[in-house]
C-alpha positions as CSV (number, residue, x, y, z in Angstrom):
1,M,16.4,57.4,-1.6
2,G,19.0,53.9,-1.3
3,I,17.2,51.1,-2.7
4,V,18.1,47.5,-1.8
5,W,16.1,44.6,-4.2
6,Q,17.9,41.1,-4.2
7,A,19.0,38.9,-1.0
8,E,22.0,36.3,-0.8
9,Q,20.9,34.0,-3.8
10,R,22.5,30.7,-2.4
11,T,19.6,29.4,-0.6
12,A,15.6,29.4,-1.7
13,Y,15.5,31.4,1.3
14,G,17.4,34.3,0.2
15,R,15.9,34.0,-3.5
16,Q,12.4,34.3,-1.5
17,R,13.0,37.3,0.3
18,S,14.1,39.0,-3.2
19,I,12.3,41.3,-5.3
20,P,12.4,41.6,-8.7
21,L,13.8,45.1,-9.3
22,E,11.4,46.0,-11.6
23,F,8.7,46.5,-9.1
24,F,11.2,49.4,-7.8
25,G,10.1,51.3,-11.1
26,P,7.2,53.4,-10.1
27,L,9.0,54.4,-6.7
28,S,11.2,56.7,-9.2
29,Q,8.4,58.2,-10.9
30,V,7.2,60.2,-7.3
31,P,8.2,63.4,-8.2
32,G,11.5,64.8,-6.1
33,V,12.4,61.3,-5.6
34,R,15.7,59.9,-6.7
35,L,17.2,56.3,-6.4
36,I,19.8,55.2,-5.7
37,C,21.6,51.9,-5.8
38,L,22.7,50.5,-2.6
39,Q,22.9,46.6,-4.2
40,K,26.2,45.5,-3.9
41,D,28.1,44.3,-6.9
42,W,25.1,45.4,-9.4
43,T,26.6,46.8,-12.7
44,D,23.5,46.1,-15.0
45,G,21.1,48.7,-16.5
46,A,17.4,49.4,-14.8
47,P,14.7,49.6,-16.9
48,F,14.2,53.4,-14.7
49,P,16.3,55.9,-13.8
50,M,18.6,54.9,-11.2
51,T,22.2,56.2,-10.1
52,T,24.8,53.5,-9.2
53,L,27.8,54.1,-7.2
54,A,31.1,52.3,-8.5
55,D,33.1,50.0,-6.6
56,L,30.2,50.3,-3.9
57,D,32.1,48.4,-0.6
58,G,34.5,47.0,-2.9
59,S,38.0,48.9,-1.0
60,R,37.2,49.8,2.2
61,G,35.2,46.8,3.3
62,P,31.7,45.1,4.0
63,F,29.2,47.7,4.5
64,M,32.0,50.9,5.0
65,D,30.6,52.8,1.8
66,T,27.3,52.0,2.2
67,A,26.5,53.3,5.9
68,A,28.3,56.3,5.1
69,V,26.1,56.8,1.7
70,M,22.8,55.7,4.1
71,K,24.1,58.6,6.4
72,Q,23.8,61.2,3.4
73,I,20.0,60.2,2.0
74,D,16.4,60.8,3.5
75,L,15.5,56.7,3.2
76,V,16.3,53.5,2.5
77,I,13.7,51.0,0.6
78,T,15.1,47.1,1.0
79,A,14.2,44.0,0.7
80,D,14.7,41.9,3.8
81,T,18.4,42.1,3.4
82,S,21.3,43.0,5.5
83,T,20.9,46.5,4.5
84,A,17.5,46.6,6.3
85,H,19.6,45.7,9.6
86,L,22.5,48.2,8.9
87,A,20.1,51.3,8.2
88,G,18.4,50.1,11.3
89,A,21.5,50.0,13.3
90,L,22.7,53.4,11.9
91,G,18.9,55.2,12.8
92,V,18.4,55.6,9.0
93,P,14.5,55.6,8.1
94,V,14.0,52.2,6.4
95,W,11.3,50.8,4.8
96,V,11.7,46.9,4.3
97,A,9.4,45.0,2.0
98,E,8.2,41.9,3.4
99,R,7.1,38.9,1.8
100,Y,3.7,37.7,3.3
101,A,5.5,34.4,5.1
102,P,8.0,36.8,7.1
103,D,10.9,36.0,8.7
104,W,10.5,35.7,12.9
105,R,12.4,38.7,13.5
106,W,9.7,40.9,12.1
107,M,7.0,39.4,13.8
108,L,3.6,39.3,12.7
109,D,0.8,41.9,12.1
110,Q,2.6,45.3,12.9
111,E,4.5,47.5,10.9
112,D,7.1,48.3,13.2
113,S,10.4,46.5,14.7
114,P,11.1,46.6,18.9
115,W,14.9,46.4,18.0
116,Y,15.0,49.2,15.0
117,P,12.8,52.5,15.4
118,T,13.5,54.1,12.3
119,L,12.1,50.8,10.3
120,R,8.9,50.6,9.1
121,L,7.4,47.1,7.7
122,F,5.3,47.1,4.3
123,R,4.0,43.4,4.3
124,Q,2.3,41.3,1.4
125,E,-1.3,41.0,1.6
126,R,-1.2,37.8,-0.3
127,P,2.1,35.7,-1.6
128,G,3.8,36.9,-4.1
129,D,2.2,40.7,-4.1
130,W,4.9,43.0,-4.9
131,A,3.2,45.4,-7.0
132,G,0.9,45.8,-4.1
133,V,3.2,46.6,-1.5
134,M,5.1,48.8,-4.0
135,A,1.9,51.3,-4.1
136,R,1.5,51.6,-1.0
137,M,5.3,52.6,-0.6
138,V,4.6,55.2,-3.5
139,G,1.4,56.7,-1.5
140,E,3.3,56.9,1.5
141,L,6.4,58.5,-0.5
142,T,4.2,60.7,-2.6
143,E,3.0,62.1,0.6
144,L,6.2,62.6,2.0
145,A,7.8,64.3,-0.9
146,A,4.9,66.7,-0.9
147,A,5.4,67.6,2.6
148,R,8.7,68.2,2.0
149,R,7.9,70.4,-0.8
150,G,5.6,72.4,1.0
151,Q,8.0,72.4,4.1
152,Y,11.0,73.9,1.8
153,A,8.2,76.3,-0.2
154,G,7.5,77.6,3.6
155,S,11.6,78.2,4.2
156,A,11.7,80.4,1.2
157,R,9.7,83.3,2.0
């Protein structure tokens, strides 16, 4: 599963859409889940297990490597970033962690998007509540991972 936590940081709006990396940690504890960093130019470590890809989009052009990786993984979980739009446009399953006061593109009071059928929105229930968003994602991801394990176990018979 690919993750992106940081929108552009040049504006207050971009900083508001970003999520502190540590909130993604519980996702790494879901059995069967491996996190892959899709955050461009990320070189620091993470406080939980995460695979980092060297020179992501560095030599082939913007989004080329990211798009290729997205097509090979099961799910992208991201803050409200261009990565969400790329995954949606590619038809890749994508979950977007959305702040309490969303961007107009995501409308209000719904979990889906009319533009991207594979996109699901997880909204803050109150301002700043990234822990609540991630807890809901962990619950959903745990169910998906268990169903997938059951699928594979059934096919081995």
